[in-house]
PDB file of N, CA, C and O in Angstrom:
ATOM      1  N   MET A   1       0.886  -1.092  -0.024  1.00  0.00           N
ATOM      2  CA  MET A   1       0.048   0.196   0.184  1.00  0.00           C
ATOM      3  C   MET A   1       0.950   1.307  -0.065  1.00  0.00           C
ATOM      4  O   MET A   1       0.518   2.443  -0.259  1.00  0.00           O
ATOM      5  N   ALA A   2       2.225   1.013  -0.068  1.00  0.00           N
ATOM      6  CA  ALA A   2       3.218   2.126  -0.274  1.00  0.00           C
ATOM      7  C   ALA A   2       2.445   3.060  -1.149  1.00  0.00           C
ATOM      8  O   ALA A   2       1.905   4.106  -0.789  1.00  0.00           O
ATOM      9  N   HIS A   3       2.466   2.534  -2.362  1.00  0.00           N
ATOM     10  CA  HIS A   3       2.290   3.235  -3.414  1.00  0.00           C
ATOM     11  C   HIS A   3       0.979   4.193  -3.962  1.00  0.00           C
ATOM     12  O   HIS A   3       0.806   4.888  -4.963  1.00  0.00           O
ATOM     13  N   SER A   4       0.166   3.860  -2.786  1.00  0.00           N
ATOM     14  CA  SER A   4      -1.178   4.968  -2.472  1.00  0.00           C
ATOM     15  C   SER A   4      -0.374   6.373  -2.282  1.00  0.00           C
ATOM     16  O   SER A   4      -0.675   7.043  -3.270  1.00  0.00           O
ATOM     17  N   VAL A   5       0.481   7.089  -1.486  1.00  0.00           N
ATOM     18  CA  VAL A   5       0.594   7.890  -1.489  1.00  0.00           C
ATOM     19  C   VAL A   5       1.434   8.966  -2.369  1.00  0.00           C
ATOM     20  O   VAL A   5       2.009  10.037  -2.179  1.00  0.00           O
ATOM     21  N   LEU A   6       1.133   7.912  -3.628  1.00  0.00           N
ATOM     22  CA  LEU A   6       1.236   8.770  -4.773  1.00  0.00           C
ATOM     23  C   LEU A   6       0.174   9.912  -5.560  1.00  0.00           C
ATOM     24  O   LEU A   6       0.331  10.876  -6.309  1.00  0.00           O
ATOM     25  N   TYR A   7      -0.665   9.399  -5.100  1.00  0.00           N
ATOM     26  CA  TYR A   7      -2.028   9.825  -5.624  1.00  0.00           C
ATOM     27  C   TYR A   7      -2.426  10.822  -4.511  1.00  0.00           C
ATOM     28  O   TYR A   7      -2.261  10.700  -3.297  1.00  0.00           O
ATOM     29  N   GLY A   8      -3.055  11.955  -5.284  1.00  0.00           N
ATOM     30  CA  GLY A   8      -3.028  13.303  -4.986  1.00  0.00           C
ATOM     31  C   GLY A   8      -3.578  13.453  -4.107  1.00  0.00           C
ATOM     32  O   GLY A   8      -3.010  14.127  -3.247  1.00  0.00           O
ATOM     33  N   LEU A   9      -4.961  12.939  -3.802  1.00  0.00           N
ATOM     34  CA  LEU A   9      -5.873  12.858  -2.637  1.00  0.00           C
ATOM     35  C   LEU A   9      -5.055  12.484  -1.722  1.00  0.00           C
ATOM     36  O   LEU A   9      -4.609  13.403  -1.034  1.00  0.00           O
ATOM     37  N   VAL A  10      -4.609  11.156  -1.413  1.00  0.00           N
ATOM     38  CA  VAL A  10      -4.277  10.590  -0.598  1.00  0.00           C
ATOM     39  C   VAL A  10      -2.845  11.426   0.121  1.00  0.00           C
ATOM     40  O   VAL A  10      -2.566  11.820   1.254  1.00  0.00           O
ATOM     41  N   LYS A  11      -2.235  11.435  -1.060  1.00  0.00           N
ATOM     42  CA  LYS A  11      -0.964  12.792  -0.307  1.00  0.00           C
ATOM     43  C   LYS A  11      -1.440  13.699   0.096  1.00  0.00           C
ATOM     44  O   LYS A  11      -0.766  14.112   1.039  1.00  0.00           O
ATOM     45  N   ALA A  12      -2.810  14.672  -0.203  1.00  0.00           N
ATOM     46  CA  ALA A  12      -2.783  15.946   0.387  1.00  0.00           C
ATOM     47  C   ALA A  12      -3.596  16.054   1.700  1.00  0.00           C
ATOM     48  O   ALA A  12      -3.592  16.978   2.514  1.00  0.00           O
ATOM     49  N   SER A  13      -4.335  14.826   1.718  1.00  0.00           N
ATOM     50  CA  SER A  13      -5.379  14.669   3.137  1.00  0.00           C
ATOM     51  C   SER A  13      -4.526  14.292   4.159  1.00  0.00           C
ATOM     52  O   SER A  13      -4.763  14.683   5.302  1.00  0.00           O
ATOM     53  N   GLY A  14      -3.148  13.283   3.817  1.00  0.00           N
ATOM     54  CA  GLY A  14      -2.253  12.692   4.861  1.00  0.00           C
ATOM     55  C   GLY A  14      -2.408  11.811   5.346  1.00  0.00           C
ATOM     56  O   GLY A  14      -1.703  11.418   6.276  1.00  0.00           O
ATOM     57  N   ALA A  15      -3.839  10.925   4.661  1.00  0.00           N
ATOM     58  CA  ALA A  15      -4.217   9.489   4.597  1.00  0.00           C
ATOM     59  C   ALA A  15      -3.499   8.669   4.959  1.00  0.00           C
ATOM     60  O   ALA A  15      -2.315   9.003   4.983  1.00  0.00           O
ATOM     61  N   GLN A  16      -3.770   7.532   5.313  1.00  0.00           N
ATOM     62  CA  GLN A  16      -2.402   6.289   5.577  1.00  0.00           C
ATOM     63  C   GLN A  16      -3.481   5.222   5.162  1.00  0.00           C
ATOM     64  O   GLN A  16      -4.598   5.322   5.671  1.00  0.00           O
ATOM     65  N   LEU A  17      -3.222   4.210   4.274  1.00  0.00           N
ATOM     66  CA  LEU A  17      -3.805   3.240   3.835  1.00  0.00           C
ATOM     67  C   LEU A  17      -2.980   1.994   3.784  1.00  0.00           C
ATOM     68  O   LEU A  17      -2.256   1.593   2.872  1.00  0.00           O
ATOM     69  N   ASN A  18      -3.229   1.481   4.912  1.00  0.00           N
ATOM     70  CA  ASN A  18      -2.001   0.712   5.127  1.00  0.00           C
ATOM     71  C   ASN A  18      -2.781  -1.215   5.370  1.00  0.00           C
ATOM     72  O   ASN A  18      -2.271  -2.113   6.040  1.00  0.00           O
ATOM     73  N   TRP A  19      -3.971  -1.274   4.634  1.00  0.00           N
ATOM     74  CA  TRP A  19      -4.197  -2.756   4.563  1.00  0.00           C
ATOM     75  C   TRP A  19      -4.796  -3.162   3.357  1.00  0.00           C
ATOM     76  O   TRP A  19      -5.193  -2.325   2.547  1.00  0.00           O
ATOM     77  N   ALA A  20      -4.905  -4.472   3.147  1.00  0.00           N
ATOM     78  CA  ALA A  20      -5.705  -4.542   2.022  1.00  0.00           C
ATOM     79  C   ALA A  20      -6.331  -6.339   2.191  1.00  0.00           C
ATOM     80  O   ALA A  20      -6.161  -7.008   3.210  1.00  0.00           O
ATOM     81  N   ILE A  21      -6.998  -6.795   1.029  1.00  0.00           N
ATOM     82  CA  ILE A  21      -7.882  -7.731   1.214  1.00  0.00           C
ATOM     83  C   ILE A  21      -7.697  -8.952   0.700  1.00  0.00           C
ATOM     84  O   ILE A  21      -7.373  -8.554  -0.419  1.00  0.00           O
ATOM     85  N   ASP A  22      -7.641 -10.115   0.610  1.00  0.00           N
ATOM     86  CA  ASP A  22      -7.439 -11.096  -0.740  1.00  0.00           C
ATOM     87  C   ASP A  22      -8.701 -11.915  -1.030  1.00  0.00           C
ATOM     88  O   ASP A  22      -9.123 -12.110  -2.170  1.00  0.00           O
ATOM     89  N   ASP A  23      -9.371 -12.459   0.283  1.00  0.00           N
ATOM     90  CA  ASP A  23     -10.857 -12.924   0.574  1.00  0.00           C
ATOM     91  C   ASP A  23     -11.704 -12.363   0.572  1.00  0.00           C
ATOM     92  O   ASP A  23     -12.158 -13.061   1.478  1.00  0.00           O
ATOM     93  N   PRO A  24     -12.637 -11.524   0.367  1.00  0.00           N
ATOM     94  CA  PRO A  24     -13.284 -10.825   0.883  1.00  0.00           C
ATOM     95  C   PRO A  24     -14.364 -11.451   1.895  1.00  0.00           C
ATOM     96  O   PRO A  24     -15.106 -10.691   2.518  1.00  0.00           O
ATOM     97  N   HIS A  25     -14.456 -13.045   2.074  1.00  0.00           N
ATOM     98  CA  HIS A  25     -15.224 -13.091   3.058  1.00  0.00           C
ATOM     99  C   HIS A  25     -14.558 -12.723   4.467  1.00  0.00           C
ATOM    100  O   HIS A  25     -15.314 -12.410   5.387  1.00  0.00           O
ATOM    101  N   GLU A  26     -13.383 -12.742   4.642  1.00  0.00           N
ATOM    102  CA  GLU A  26     -12.390 -12.196   6.015  1.00  0.00           C
ATOM    103  C   GLU A  26     -13.078 -10.941   6.310  1.00  0.00           C
ATOM    104  O   GLU A  26     -12.728 -10.540   7.419  1.00  0.00           O
ATOM    105  N   LEU A  27     -13.882 -10.205   5.772  1.00  0.00           N
ATOM    106  CA  LEU A  27     -14.444  -8.980   6.462  1.00  0.00           C
ATOM    107  C   LEU A  27     -15.561  -9.558   7.191  1.00  0.00           C
ATOM    108  O   LEU A  27     -15.679  -9.188   8.360  1.00  0.00           O
ATOM    109  N   GLU A  28     -16.517 -10.505   6.674  1.00  0.00           N
ATOM    110  CA  GLU A  28     -17.478 -11.194   7.317  1.00  0.00           C
ATOM    111  C   GLU A  28     -17.302 -11.282   8.413  1.00  0.00           C
ATOM    112  O   GLU A  28     -18.075 -10.731   9.196  1.00  0.00           O
ATOM    113  N   THR A  29     -15.891 -12.228   8.985  1.00  0.00           N
ATOM    114  CA  THR A  29     -15.997 -12.483  10.520  1.00  0.00           C
ATOM    115  C   THR A  29     -15.383 -11.238  11.058  1.00  0.00           C
ATOM    116  O   THR A  29     -15.610 -11.122  12.263  1.00  0.00           O
ATOM    117  N   ALA A  30     -14.711 -10.315  10.575  1.00  0.00           N
ATOM    118  CA  ALA A  30     -13.738  -8.905  11.247  1.00  0.00           C
ATOM    119  C   ALA A  30     -15.011  -8.317  11.421  1.00  0.00           C
ATOM    120  O   ALA A  30     -14.917  -7.866  12.562  1.00  0.00           O
ATOM    121  N   VAL A  31     -16.373  -7.979  10.928  1.00  0.00           N
ATOM    122  CA  VAL A  31     -17.004  -7.098  10.987  1.00  0.00           C
ATOM    123  C   VAL A  31     -18.463  -7.625  11.014  1.00  0.00           C
ATOM    124  O   VAL A  31     -19.074  -8.016  10.020  1.00  0.00           O
ATOM    125  N   PRO A  32     -19.121  -7.570  12.763  1.00  0.00           N
ATOM    126  CA  PRO A  32     -20.112  -8.474  12.746  1.00  0.00           C
ATOM    127  C   PRO A  32     -21.716  -7.939  11.969  1.00  0.00           C
ATOM    128  O   PRO A  32     -21.981  -6.737  11.958  1.00  0.00           O
ATOM    129  N   GLY A  33     -22.532  -8.799  11.454  1.00  0.00           N
ATOM    130  CA  GLY A  33     -23.840  -8.242  10.452  1.00  0.00           C
ATOM    131  C   GLY A  33     -23.260  -7.817   9.363  1.00  0.00           C
ATOM    132  O   GLY A  33     -24.009  -7.118   8.681  1.00  0.00           O
ATOM    133  N   LEU A  34     -21.781  -8.037   8.766  1.00  0.00           N
ATOM    134  CA  LEU A  34     -21.581  -7.397   7.438  1.00  0.00           C
ATOM    135  C   LEU A  34     -21.350  -9.196   7.004  1.00  0.00           C
ATOM    136  O   LEU A  34     -20.869 -10.161   7.597  1.00  0.00           O
ATOM    137  N   VAL A  35     -22.113  -8.930   5.381  1.00  0.00           N
ATOM    138  CA  VAL A  35     -22.316 -10.012   4.078  1.00  0.00           C
ATOM    139  C   VAL A  35     -22.068  -9.519   3.191  1.00  0.00           C
ATOM    140  O   VAL A  35     -22.486  -8.392   2.927  1.00  0.00           O
ATOM    141  N   PHE A  36     -21.128 -10.359   2.258  1.00  0.00           N
ATOM    142  CA  PHE A  36     -20.841 -10.193   1.227  1.00  0.00           C
ATOM    143  C   PHE A  36     -21.742 -11.134   0.088  1.00  0.00           C
ATOM    144  O   PHE A  36     -22.113 -12.306   0.155  1.00  0.00           O
ATOM    145  N   ASP A  37     -21.912 -10.156  -0.919  1.00  0.00           N
ATOM    146  CA  ASP A  37     -22.672 -10.201  -1.857  1.00  0.00           C
ATOM    147  C   ASP A  37     -22.560 -10.464  -2.640  1.00  0.00           C
ATOM    148  O   ASP A  37     -23.390 -11.192  -3.184  1.00  0.00           O
ATOM    149  N   SER A  38     -21.094  -9.920  -3.440  1.00  0.00           N
ATOM    150  CA  SER A  38     -20.404  -9.837  -4.760  1.00  0.00           C
ATOM    151  C   SER A  38     -19.516  -9.365  -5.280  1.00  0.00           C
ATOM    152  O   SER A  38     -18.912  -8.972  -4.282  1.00  0.00           O
ATOM    153  N   GLU A  39     -18.791  -9.010  -6.276  1.00  0.00           N
ATOM    154  CA  GLU A  39     -17.476  -8.791  -6.877  1.00  0.00           C
ATOM    155  C   GLU A  39     -17.441  -8.320  -7.582  1.00  0.00           C
ATOM    156  O   GLU A  39     -17.982  -9.028  -8.431  1.00  0.00           O
ATOM    157  N   TRP A  40     -17.053  -7.134  -8.178  1.00  0.00           N
ATOM    158  CA  TRP A  40     -17.284  -6.350  -9.344  1.00  0.00           C
ATOM    159  C   TRP A  40     -15.895  -5.908  -9.550  1.00  0.00           C
ATOM    160  O   TRP A  40     -15.397  -5.047  -8.825  1.00  0.00           O
ATOM    161  N   LEU A  41     -15.157  -6.551 -10.655  1.00  0.00           N
ATOM    162  CA  LEU A  41     -13.675  -6.361 -11.466  1.00  0.00           C
ATOM    163  C   LEU A  41     -14.164  -4.870 -12.760  1.00  0.00           C
ATOM    164  O   LEU A  41     -15.092  -4.622 -13.530  1.00  0.00           O
ATOM    165  N   SER A  42     -12.894  -4.244 -12.333  1.00  0.00           N
ATOM    166  CA  SER A  42     -12.724  -3.432 -13.320  1.00  0.00           C
ATOM    167  C   SER A  42     -13.171  -3.540 -14.691  1.00  0.00           C
ATOM    168  O   SER A  42     -13.871  -2.793 -15.375  1.00  0.00           O
ATOM    169  N   GLY A  43     -12.522  -4.805 -14.970  1.00  0.00           N
ATOM    170  CA  GLY A  43     -12.638  -5.475 -16.501  1.00  0.00           C
ATOM    171  C   GLY A  43     -14.121  -5.940 -16.777  1.00  0.00           C
ATOM    172  O   GLY A  43     -14.344  -6.318 -17.927  1.00  0.00           O
ATOM    173  N   ASP A  44     -15.101  -5.961 -15.930  1.00  0.00           N
ATOM    174  CA  ASP A  44     -16.347  -6.274 -15.653  1.00  0.00           C
ATOM    175  C   ASP A  44     -17.404  -5.518 -16.170  1.00  0.00           C
ATOM    176  O   ASP A  44     -18.621  -5.671 -16.060  1.00  0.00           O
ATOM    177  N   VAL A  45     -16.427  -4.288 -17.020  1.00  0.00           N
ATOM    178  CA  VAL A  45     -17.271  -3.048 -17.376  1.00  0.00           C
ATOM    179  C   VAL A  45     -18.374  -3.073 -18.348  1.00  0.00           C
ATOM    180  O   VAL A  45     -17.970  -2.967 -19.506  1.00  0.00           O
ATOM    181  N   PRO A  46     -19.951  -3.210 -18.188  1.00  0.00           N
ATOM    182  CA  PRO A  46     -20.751  -3.476 -19.270  1.00  0.00           C
ATOM    183  C   PRO A  46     -19.784  -2.296 -20.489  1.00  0.00           C
ATOM    184  O   PRO A  46     -18.966  -1.433 -20.171  1.00  0.00           O
ATOM    185  N   ASP A  47     -20.241  -2.660 -21.835  1.00  0.00           N
ATOM    186  CA  ASP A  47     -20.255  -1.622 -22.482  1.00  0.00           C
ATOM    187  C   ASP A  47     -18.409  -1.308 -22.503  1.00  0.00           C
ATOM    188  O   ASP A  47     -17.986  -0.152 -22.528  1.00  0.00           O
ATOM    189  N   ILE A  48     -17.968  -1.878 -22.497  1.00  0.00           N
ATOM    190  CA  ILE A  48     -16.410  -1.485 -22.214  1.00  0.00           C
ATOM    191  C   ILE A  48     -15.979  -0.900 -23.985  1.00  0.00           C
ATOM    192  O   ILE A  48     -15.163   0.021 -23.991  1.00  0.00           O
ATOM    193  N   GLU A  49     -16.335  -1.245 -24.994  1.00  0.00           N
ATOM    194  CA  GLU A  49     -15.959  -0.774 -25.969  1.00  0.00           C
ATOM    195  C   GLU A  49     -16.224   1.036 -26.237  1.00  0.00           C
ATOM    196  O   GLU A  49     -15.513   1.873 -26.793  1.00  0.00           O
ATOM    197  N   ARG A  50     -17.758   1.156 -25.467  1.00  0.00           N
ATOM    198  CA  ARG A  50     -18.353   2.373 -25.620  1.00  0.00           C
ATOM    199  C   ARG A  50     -17.419   3.277 -24.916  1.00  0.00           C
ATOM    200  O   ARG A  50     -17.014   4.249 -25.554  1.00  0.00           O
ATOM    201  N   TYR A  51     -17.056   3.129 -23.828  1.00  0.00           N
ATOM    202  CA  TYR A  51     -16.124   4.327 -22.728  1.00  0.00           C
ATOM    203  C   TYR A  51     -14.927   4.113 -23.160  1.00  0.00           C
ATOM    204  O   TYR A  51     -14.450   5.215 -23.431  1.00  0.00           O
ATOM    205  N   TYR A  52     -14.133   3.236 -23.385  1.00  0.00           N
ATOM    206  CA  TYR A  52     -12.171   3.250 -24.237  1.00  0.00           C
ATOM    207  C   TYR A  52     -12.254   3.076 -25.196  1.00  0.00           C
ATOM    208  O   TYR A  52     -13.376   2.880 -25.663  1.00  0.00           O
ATOM    209  N   PRO A  53     -10.785   3.047 -26.251  1.00  0.00           N
ATOM    210  CA  PRO A  53     -10.623   3.346 -27.341  1.00  0.00           C
ATOM    211  C   PRO A  53     -10.013   2.186 -27.305  1.00  0.00           C
ATOM    212  O   PRO A  53      -9.596   1.687 -26.260  1.00  0.00           O
ATOM    213  N   TRP A  54      -9.881   1.522 -28.745  1.00  0.00           N
ATOM    214  CA  TRP A  54      -9.302   0.100 -28.841  1.00  0.00           C
ATOM    215  C   TRP A  54      -8.314   0.196 -28.117  1.00  0.00           C
ATOM    216  O   TRP A  54      -8.408  -0.486 -27.097  1.00  0.00           O
ATOM    217  N   THR A  55      -7.324   0.810 -28.229  1.00  0.00           N
ATOM    218  CA  THR A  55      -5.903   0.702 -27.952  1.00  0.00           C
ATOM    219  C   THR A  55      -6.269   0.541 -26.022  1.00  0.00           C
ATOM    220  O   THR A  55      -5.669  -0.342 -25.409  1.00  0.00           O
ATOM    221  N   SER A  56      -6.835   1.069 -25.592  1.00  0.00           N
ATOM    222  CA  SER A  56      -7.275   0.753 -24.030  1.00  0.00           C
ATOM    223  C   SER A  56      -7.781  -0.741 -23.830  1.00  0.00           C
ATOM    224  O   SER A  56      -7.502  -1.564 -22.958  1.00  0.00           O
ATOM    225  N   ARG A  57      -8.497  -0.798 -24.774  1.00  0.00           N
ATOM    226  CA  ARG A  57      -9.387  -1.930 -24.696  1.00  0.00           C
ATOM    227  C   ARG A  57      -8.233  -3.445 -24.959  1.00  0.00           C
ATOM    228  O   ARG A  57      -8.320  -4.469 -24.281  1.00  0.00           O
ATOM    229  N   GLN A  58      -7.339  -3.254 -25.952  1.00  0.00           N
ATOM    230  CA  GLN A  58      -6.303  -4.504 -25.961  1.00  0.00           C
ATOM    231  C   GLN A  58      -5.332  -4.413 -24.219  1.00  0.00           C
ATOM    232  O   GLN A  58      -4.936  -5.301 -23.464  1.00  0.00           O
ATOM    233  N   LEU A  59      -5.269  -3.111 -24.165  1.00  0.00           N
ATOM    234  CA  LEU A  59      -4.178  -3.256 -22.860  1.00  0.00           C
ATOM    235  C   LEU A  59      -5.081  -4.079 -21.274  1.00  0.00           C
ATOM    236  O   LEU A  59      -4.601  -4.792 -20.393  1.00  0.00           O
ATOM    237  N   PHE A  60      -6.168  -3.692 -21.430  1.00  0.00           N
ATOM    238  CA  PHE A  60      -7.071  -4.126 -20.544  1.00  0.00           C
ATOM    239  C   PHE A  60      -6.946  -6.030 -20.812  1.00  0.00           C
ATOM    240  O   PHE A  60      -6.570  -6.771 -19.904  1.00  0.00           O
ATOM    241  N   ARG A  61      -7.197  -6.359 -21.700  1.00  0.00           N
ATOM    242  CA  ARG A  61      -7.536  -7.811 -21.921  1.00  0.00           C
ATOM    243  C   ARG A  61      -5.921  -8.175 -21.516  1.00  0.00           C
ATOM    244  O   ARG A  61      -5.824  -9.150 -20.771  1.00  0.00           O
ATOM    245  N   ILE A  62      -5.080  -7.746 -21.772  1.00  0.00           N
ATOM    246  CA  ILE A  62      -4.074  -8.227 -21.615  1.00  0.00           C
ATOM    247  C   ILE A  62      -3.537  -8.179 -19.667  1.00  0.00           C
ATOM    248  O   ILE A  62      -3.121  -9.106 -18.972  1.00  0.00           O
ATOM    249  N   ILE A  63      -3.665  -7.411 -19.476  1.00  0.00           N
ATOM    250  CA  ILE A  63      -3.548  -7.086 -17.852  1.00  0.00           C
ATOM    251  C   ILE A  63      -4.701  -7.695 -16.550  1.00  0.00           C
ATOM    252  O   ILE A  63      -4.554  -7.902 -15.346  1.00  0.00           O
ATOM    253  N   PHE A  64      -6.150  -7.877 -17.731  1.00  0.00           N
ATOM    254  CA  PHE A  64      -6.732  -8.657 -16.804  1.00  0.00           C
ATOM    255  C   PHE A  64      -6.651 -10.286 -17.202  1.00  0.00           C
ATOM    256  O   PHE A  64      -7.696 -10.886 -16.951  1.00  0.00           O
ATOM    257  N   ALA A  65      -5.682 -11.013 -17.726  1.00  0.00           N
ATOM    258  CA  ALA A  65      -5.676 -11.956 -17.997  1.00  0.00           C
ATOM    259  C   ALA A  65      -4.719 -12.452 -17.071  1.00  0.00           C
ATOM    260  O   ALA A  65      -4.433 -13.648 -17.008  1.00  0.00           O
ATOM    261  N   VAL A  66      -4.082 -11.347 -16.164  1.00  0.00           N
ATOM    262  CA  VAL A  66      -3.282 -12.374 -14.956  1.00  0.00           C
ATOM    263  C   VAL A  66      -3.991 -11.632 -13.893  1.00  0.00           C
ATOM    264  O   VAL A  66      -4.213 -10.432 -13.733  1.00  0.00           O
ATOM    265  N   THR A  67      -4.365 -12.988 -13.022  1.00  0.00           N
ATOM    266  CA  THR A  67      -5.460 -12.647 -11.987  1.00  0.00           C
ATOM    267  C   THR A  67      -5.134 -11.620 -10.798  1.00  0.00           C
ATOM    268  O   THR A  67      -6.102 -10.969 -10.404  1.00  0.00           O
ATOM    269  N   PRO A  68      -3.753 -11.360 -10.100  1.00  0.00           N
ATOM    270  CA  PRO A  68      -3.608 -10.438  -9.343  1.00  0.00           C
ATOM    271  C   PRO A  68      -3.705  -9.173 -10.162  1.00  0.00           C
ATOM    272  O   PRO A  68      -3.955  -8.188  -9.468  1.00  0.00           O
ATOM    273  N   LEU A  69      -3.587  -8.963 -11.315  1.00  0.00           N
ATOM    274  CA  LEU A  69      -3.599  -8.034 -11.996  1.00  0.00           C
ATOM    275  C   LEU A  69      -5.036  -7.311 -12.369  1.00  0.00           C
ATOM    276  O   LEU A  69      -5.253  -6.101 -12.435  1.00  0.00           O
ATOM    277  N   ARG A  70      -5.862  -8.288 -12.572  1.00  0.00           N
ATOM    278  CA  ARG A  70      -7.340  -8.315 -12.598  1.00  0.00           C
ATOM    279  C   ARG A  70      -8.122  -8.107 -11.753  1.00  0.00           C
ATOM    280  O   ARG A  70      -9.294  -7.794 -11.962  1.00  0.00           O
ATOM    281  N   ARG A  71      -7.338  -8.317 -10.110  1.00  0.00           N
ATOM    282  CA  ARG A  71      -8.167  -8.158  -8.808  1.00  0.00           C
ATOM    283  C   ARG A  71      -8.151  -6.583  -8.244  1.00  0.00           C
ATOM    284  O   ARG A  71      -8.750  -6.315  -7.203  1.00  0.00           O
ATOM    285  N   LEU A  72      -7.147  -5.165  -9.286  1.00  0.00           N
ATOM    286  CA  LEU A  72      -6.844  -4.934  -8.284  1.00  0.00           C
ATOM    287  C   LEU A  72      -8.033  -3.786  -8.973  1.00  0.00           C
ATOM    288  O   LEU A  72      -8.534  -3.883 -10.094  1.00  0.00           O
ATOM    289  N   GLY A  73      -8.255  -2.895  -8.133  1.00  0.00           N
ATOM    290  CA  GLY A  73      -9.186  -1.722  -8.652  1.00  0.00           C
ATOM    291  C   GLY A  73     -10.979  -2.596  -8.274  1.00  0.00           C
ATOM    292  O   GLY A  73     -11.944  -1.980  -8.727  1.00  0.00           O
ATOM    293  N   ARG A  74     -11.249  -3.785  -7.578  1.00  0.00           N
ATOM    294  CA  ARG A  74     -12.106  -4.421  -7.788  1.00  0.00           C
ATOM    295  C   ARG A  74     -13.170  -3.791  -6.650  1.00  0.00           C
ATOM    296  O   ARG A  74     -12.876  -2.995  -5.758  1.00  0.00           O
ATOM    297  N   ARG A  75     -14.490  -4.371  -6.933  1.00  0.00           N
ATOM    298  CA  ARG A  75     -15.476  -3.283  -5.988  1.00  0.00           C
ATOM    299  C   ARG A  75     -16.313  -4.817  -5.609  1.00  0.00           C
ATOM    300  O   ARG A  75     -16.677  -5.812  -6.236  1.00  0.00           O
ATOM    301  N   LEU A  76     -16.361  -4.274  -4.067  1.00  0.00           N
ATOM    302  CA  LEU A  76     -17.362  -5.532  -3.381  1.00  0.00           C
ATOM    303  C   LEU A  76     -18.691  -5.294  -2.523  1.00  0.00           C
ATOM    304  O   LEU A  76     -18.793  -4.594  -1.515  1.00  0.00           O
ATOM    305  N   ARG A  77     -19.426  -5.846  -2.995  1.00  0.00           N
ATOM    306  CA  ARG A  77     -20.731  -5.281  -2.378  1.00  0.00           C
ATOM    307  C   ARG A  77     -20.899  -6.599  -1.183  1.00  0.00           C
ATOM    308  O   ARG A  77     -21.849  -6.604  -0.400  1.00  0.00           O
TER     309      ARG A  77
END
């Protein structure tokens, strides 16, 4: 998480982001009453062709073929 200080908002706020999670179900045991419903990956954007140019889509295909990279920026519900 050391790279997070490179983002302007994080750096300007002085916030420290010093945790990450591999298995979303770990949060269920840590937070009483929390239920993991679904995971949305950045590469799962509907109509991705409409939002990104061809070159970006090709790069996404390469990046999302690598599991750890595909899970970056995921959203949990």
